[in-house]
TIZADO-336286 format. One record per residue (C-alpha): x negated, y, z negated; residue in one letter. Coordinates in steps of 0.25 Angstrom, whole numbers, plus 5000, padded with zeros to 4 digits. Example, Ala and Ser with C-alpha at 12.3 -4.5 7.8 and 13.67 -1.06 7.14 Angstrom:
! TIZADO-336286
{px:4951	py:4982	pz:4969	r:A}
{px:4945	py:4996	pz:4971	r:S}
//
This chain:
! TIZADO-336286
{px:5000	py:5000	pz:5000	r:X}
{px:4994	py:5014	pz:5003	r:X}
{px:4990	py:5023	pz:4992	r:X}
{px:4983	py:5022	pz:4978	r:X}
{px:4987	py:5014	pz:4966	r:X}
{px:4980	py:5017	pz:4953	r:X}
{px:4980	py:5007	pz:4942	r:X}
{px:4975	py:5012	pz:4928	r:X}
{px:4968	py:4999	pz:4922	r:X}
{px:4957	py:4998	pz:4912	r:X}
{px:4947	py:4990	pz:4920	r:X}
{px:4943	py:4984	pz:4933	r:X}
{px:4943	py:4970	pz:4929	r:X}
{px:4958	py:4967	pz:4929	r:X}
{px:4969	py:4971	pz:4938	r:X}
{px:4979	py:4981	pz:4933	r:X}
{px:4992	py:4974	pz:4930	r:X}
{px:5000	py:4985	pz:4938	r:X}
{px:4991	py:4982	pz:4950	r:X}
{px:4994	py:4967	pz:4949	r:X}
{px:5009	py:4970	pz:4947	r:X}
{px:5009	py:4980	pz:4959	r:X}
{px:5003	py:4970	pz:4968	r:X}
{px:5011	py:4958	pz:4963	r:X}
{px:5025	py:4964	pz:4962	r:X}
{px:5025	py:4975	pz:4972	r:X}
{px:5015	py:4969	pz:4982	r:X}
{px:5008	py:4982	pz:4982	r:X}
{px:4993	py:4986	pz:4983	r:X}
{px:4989	py:5000	pz:4986	r:X}
{px:4979	py:5004	pz:4996	r:X}
{px:4970	py:5010	pz:4984	r:X}
{px:4971	py:5004	pz:4970	r:X}
{px:4963	py:5011	pz:4959	r:X}
{px:4962	py:5004	pz:4946	r:X}
{px:4959	py:5015	pz:4936	r:X}
{px:4952	py:5012	pz:4923	r:X}
{px:4951	py:5023	pz:4912	r:X}
{px:4942	py:5025	pz:4900	r:X}
{px:4939	py:5037	pz:4891	r:X}
{px:4925	py:5041	pz:4888	r:X}
{px:4920	py:5046	pz:4874	r:X}
{px:4917	py:5059	pz:4880	r:X}
{px:4927	py:5071	pz:4882	r:X}
{px:4926	py:5072	pz:4897	r:X}
{px:4920	py:5063	pz:4908	r:X}
{px:4915	py:5070	pz:4921	r:X}
{px:4922	py:5065	pz:4934	r:X}
{px:4908	py:5060	pz:4939	r:X}
{px:4907	py:5050	pz:4927	r:X}
{px:4922	py:5047	pz:4925	r:X}
{px:4924	py:5037	pz:4936	r:X}
{px:4919	py:5022	pz:4939	r:X}
{px:4924	py:5017	pz:4952	r:X}
{px:4925	py:5002	pz:4957	r:X}
{px:4930	py:4998	pz:4970	r:X}
{px:4931	py:4984	pz:4964	r:X}
{px:4924	py:4977	pz:4975	r:X}
{px:4935	py:4975	pz:4985	r:X}
{px:4935	py:4987	pz:4996	r:X}
{px:4948	py:4981	pz:5003	r:X}
{px:4958	py:4981	pz:4992	r:X}
{px:4958	py:4995	pz:4988	r:X}
{px:4957	py:4993	pz:4973	r:X}
{px:4947	py:5001	pz:4965	r:X}
{px:4944	py:5004	pz:4950	r:X}
{px:4941	py:5017	pz:4945	r:X}
{px:4937	py:5019	pz:4930	r:X}
{px:4939	py:5033	pz:4925	r:X}
{px:4933	py:5038	pz:4912	r:X}
{px:4939	py:5050	pz:4905	r:X}
{px:4933	py:5058	pz:4893	r:X}
{px:4941	py:5057	pz:4880	r:X}
{px:4946	py:5072	pz:4883	r:X}
{px:4949	py:5069	pz:4897	r:X}
{px:4964	py:5068	pz:4902	r:X}
{px:4964	py:5053	pz:4908	r:X}
{px:4971	py:5057	pz:4920	r:X}
{px:4969	py:5046	pz:4930	r:X}
{px:4975	py:5053	pz:4943	r:X}
{px:4966	py:5065	pz:4940	r:X}
{px:4954	py:5056	pz:4938	r:X}
{px:4956	py:5048	pz:4951	r:X}
{px:4956	py:5061	pz:4959	r:X}
{px:4943	py:5065	pz:4952	r:X}
{px:4937	py:5051	pz:4955	r:X}
{px:4940	py:5054	pz:4970	r:X}
{px:4934	py:5068	pz:4969	r:X}
{px:4922	py:5062	pz:4962	r:X}
{px:4921	py:5052	pz:4974	r:X}
{px:4923	py:5040	pz:4965	r:X}
{px:4936	py:5035	pz:4971	r:X}
{px:4936	py:5034	pz:4987	r:X}
{px:4950	py:5040	pz:4989	r:X}
{px:4956	py:5053	pz:4992	r:X}
{px:4962	py:5060	pz:4979	r:X}
{px:4974	py:5065	pz:4987	r:X}
{px:4978	py:5050	pz:4988	r:X}
{px:4980	py:5050	pz:4972	r:X}
{px:4992	py:5059	pz:4974	r:X}
{px:5001	py:5047	pz:4978	r:X}
{px:4993	py:5036	pz:4970	r:X}
{px:5002	py:5027	pz:4962	r:X}
{px:4998	py:5023	pz:4947	r:X}
{px:5001	py:5009	pz:4941	r:X}
{px:5000	py:5007	pz:4926	r:X}
{px:4999	py:4993	pz:4921	r:X}
{px:5008	py:4991	pz:4908	r:X}
{px:5012	py:4979	pz:4900	r:X}
{px:5026	py:4980	pz:4894	r:X}
{px:5027	py:4974	pz:4880	r:X}
{px:5038	py:4964	pz:4877	r:X}
{px:5040	py:4959	pz:4864	r:X}
{px:5043	py:4944	pz:4863	r:X}
{px:5045	py:4934	pz:4852	r:X}
{px:5031	py:4928	pz:4854	r:X}
{px:5023	py:4927	pz:4841	r:X}
{px:5011	py:4934	pz:4847	r:X}
{px:5011	py:4945	pz:4837	r:X}
{px:5017	py:4948	pz:4823	r:X}
{px:5030	py:4956	pz:4825	r:X}
{px:5025	py:4969	pz:4818	r:X}
{px:5012	py:4969	pz:4827	r:X}
{px:5021	py:4966	pz:4840	r:X}
{px:5030	py:4978	pz:4836	r:X}
{px:5017	py:4987	pz:4834	r:X}
{px:5011	py:4983	pz:4847	r:X}
{px:5024	py:4986	pz:4855	r:X}
{px:5025	py:4999	pz:4849	r:X}
{px:5011	py:5003	pz:4852	r:X}
{px:5012	py:4998	pz:4866	r:X}
{px:5025	py:5006	pz:4868	r:X}
{px:5018	py:5019	pz:4863	r:X}
{px:5005	py:5017	pz:4871	r:X}
{px:5002	py:5029	pz:4880	r:X}
{px:5008	py:5028	pz:4894	r:X}
{px:4996	py:5026	pz:4904	r:X}
{px:5002	py:5034	pz:4915	r:X}
{px:5003	py:5046	pz:4906	r:X}
{px:4990	py:5044	pz:4899	r:X}
{px:4982	py:5044	pz:4913	r:X}
{px:4990	py:5055	pz:4920	r:X}
{px:4997	py:5046	pz:4930	r:X}
{px:5008	py:5052	pz:4938	r:X}
{px:5021	py:5047	pz:4933	r:X}
{px:5028	py:5046	pz:4947	r:X}
{px:5017	py:5038	pz:4953	r:X}
{px:5014	py:5028	pz:4941	r:X}
{px:5020	py:5014	pz:4940	r:X}
{px:5019	py:5005	pz:4928	r:X}
{px:5018	py:4991	pz:4930	r:X}
{px:5016	py:4979	pz:4921	r:X}
{px:5021	py:4967	pz:4914	r:X}
{px:5026	py:4963	pz:4900	r:X}
{px:5017	py:4960	pz:4889	r:X}
{px:5024	py:4951	pz:4879	r:X}
{px:5021	py:4952	pz:4864	r:X}
//
């Protein structure tokens, strides 16, 4: 499919759940797929020249790439802005105008409570409450609401 799909994911060693689900259920693989890992350094700001680590993942014909972005602890972790900066720095071999229509896919596991004895009831309730109160990754990383899709599967506890 033409266009760019961006999948925030912690590392390049595993496939994002949303990428697998998109290919399996929607039968869609975008022309350019960028898996984006994010970390925070122990300095207030990271210069653009030092903020990016690009890896084409060894297969030039599949269009899947990995970009690791390092933000300083005082930086706003805005992924779309960082992607445009990576293009300006010559790290990503794309045109920054293409990112105006890029789609973002968030992997998320929905928590379902079952009667399994995997946890004591008070711990299960605490875990579910904490999971529901976790920060929305789309808002945390500045992803555009109208171009962000959340995909995932149930996690039973």
